C-alpha positions, 0 to 999 in steps of 0.5 A: 500500500502506498499510504500517505503519498496516495490519494487513499492512503488508508489501507481499509477504506477507500476513504478519499484524504484531504487537503489543508491549503488551497496552495497549487503544490498542496498535498492531501495527507489528512482524513477528516470525516466533515472538513470545513469549507470542502467545496473550497480546499477539496472540491472532487471530495465528497463534503462528509463521510458516515463513520458507520457506513464508510466505502471498504476495500474489497478482494476483487477491487483489489485484484483489480487494481493489481491488474491495472498496474500490471497492464500499465506501460510506463512508470508514469501510468503506475505511479498515477495508478498507485496514486489514485488507489493506494496500491502500489504492487503486489506482496509475496504474502499474496502467494498465500492461499489465506490472502484476502485483502484487506483483512490479511494485514492487521492493525498493530494496537501497541504502535497505533493506540500509543506510539501514533494516537496518544502521542498525537493526541498530547501533541494536539492538546499542548502544543499546537499554537497557530490557531488560537488559543490551545484546549489544555494551557502550556501551564497546566500541561507542565503541571501534569507532566511534573506530577506524573513521576510522583504518582509513581510512589503508589503504583504497584512495581509489577505494573510498570518501570518508571514514568517519566515527565511527558511534557519535558521528555516527549521527545526523549525517546518516550517508551510504549509503557509510558504512553499507556501509564499517562493514557489509562492512569494518569492523564484523566484524573491530573487533568481533574484535579488540575481542572482541564476542559471538561469537553476536552477530557470527555472526549479523551475519556472516550479514546480511553475506553475505546483502546479497554475496550478493544484490547480487552480479551473477552468475546464480543458480540454483535451489539458490543461491537456496534456499542464500540463503534458508536463510542469511536464515531462519537470520538471522532466528531467530538475530535473534529468539533474540538480541534478543527472547528470552522477552521478548514487548515485545522484538518492538519490534526486529522491524521490518519492515525486517529481515523483509522481507529474506526475500522476496530470493531471490524477488526475484531470482528475479523480476528477475534482480538485486535492484539492478535495484530501486534507488531510487537510479538512478532518481533519479539520472536524474531529475536528470540530466534535471532539469538538461537542462530550459532551458525555464521556460513550458513544462518538462514538454514541454522534458522530454518532448522530452528524454527522446523524443530520448534513447530516440531515439537508443538506437533508432537504435544498436540499428539501427546500432552502429556509429555508437557511438564506439570504445572508446580503446585501452589502452596495454600495460601496460609502458608505464603506469608511474608515478614512475619511478626510475633504477636507479644500478649503480654505487652498488647495495649488497649489501644495498639494498632494491633488490639484494634486489628483483633477486634476487628476479627474477633468482630468478623469471626464471631469470636474473641480473639483478642486475648491469649488462647492456648487454642487458638494460633494467631500468626501476623503478616506483613506481606502474603503472596498469594496463589493464582497469579496473585500476589499484593504487597502490604501498602502500609507504608507511602511507597506501597499500594491499594488493594482492590477487594471483593465481598459476594458481588459487591466490589469494595477497594480497600487499604491492607494494613496486615495479614492474619493468620487464625487456627483453631481446633475447627477452621483456618482462615488467612484473613486482611485488615484494612481500611475501605474506600468510602463514598466511592464515585466513578467519574469518567470510568475511574473510581475515587473516593476517600479513606475511612476514618480510624476506627473503620477498618474491616476485615475479609478472607484473603481469598476476597481479594480480587486484585492489586491496584494502585492508587493516586491523591488529588492534589486538589480535592485530597480524592483517591482514585483507583488505577487499575491494571490495564488490558495492554501490559498483559502483552508486555514482557517485564522487560518491555514494561520496564520492570527490573526482576529484582525489583519487583521480587522484593515487592512481593507483588511479582505476579498480580 
């Protein structure tokens, strides 16, 4: 495909690009849905496109173009066809029986969502100064960027590596996991606290919701995909209203990467998950195989043999799955305690933190455990390793996170203080004592509230804990914002998330 050099540069649809100038040499590089003054700037282009009913490319149309290119007798004729159609030549992949255009080459979600769209949205919201006031003043953007590194104190170490100030470091090889963090965790809460433009916030929230919807591995019905299509259409419509308005020269903000978001629903319908198009997975596999090559004389033959052996092994496992190593059995929850604290019963004070915890546990169990009793064994833990790939750390210190707990169907958020293993002749339980998050409300799909007062501690069985979450405390309202692990992180390796294995293990939350 020809991309930006063609009038129809979108590889999935036949929408025509637009010009932002009437100059003779102005190029058609932009993809607005309804550009202002279209009759003057782009008279040959349709005045508007319906985002829910775009003219899509087809297999037959693609092969017709290939035949036209094959029949062209001059380079100039080929260039004219390529500029008109967006098709440059027949790829080698067309030899595959699975080749169907345009479904054969899916979008790469990580590059599109974060390194393209998120980066461009940030630049548009904060760095475009030519056409009137910016939606976000530079002083606000500078303040937002400065708060991001500080917010890392209450983010679980297993979530992400260090996140730099996006205002200062945007052009200093800002990494994909950093764009992820700004997109999913920090932009909206910090923008709320700094009183950003509400329309800008609402539309950015649509962008984030669409990404999280697409990246979540979950079966989707046609109704779900219709909702996603409407959501993205609303985002694009409001994007043009906010950043283009009635100024035709502002359509430079309608980049192809922003427009291609409209194709997410059809990609999910084609492939089952937008994440299957991840270029990062392919690059990672190539890198892993390249490191195994030992032959300098015949590296490609060596690589072919490596791939052949790997695929042969996979096929063998399909026939004989018992050859696969059995997963290691996980120890019971009670044996995974870390940082044990001895309880000195003779020194327990009435108003101490320990006595408060024991009273709360007694109320939860319906049995008094506040006094030393030979028939009751009580062990206090500072941290606890959880099986089922969950291992929250104790957030009792300033630099540790909070926890999300679930009791029945009611979702609760809490700040864990300590864990206790209670053993009697009839039961053995491991419990968590936590301060609940009260007055929880959701704003732009982010839960926020305030910690309960002293003495409001609650108790739950650790089996009720669903997940580890991060928090961020608002600089103005002092509200506590809940930062959940977003689905994009599951597709990155520890190294790609910028997480050091040593620091991850020390935190006690190596596996969420």
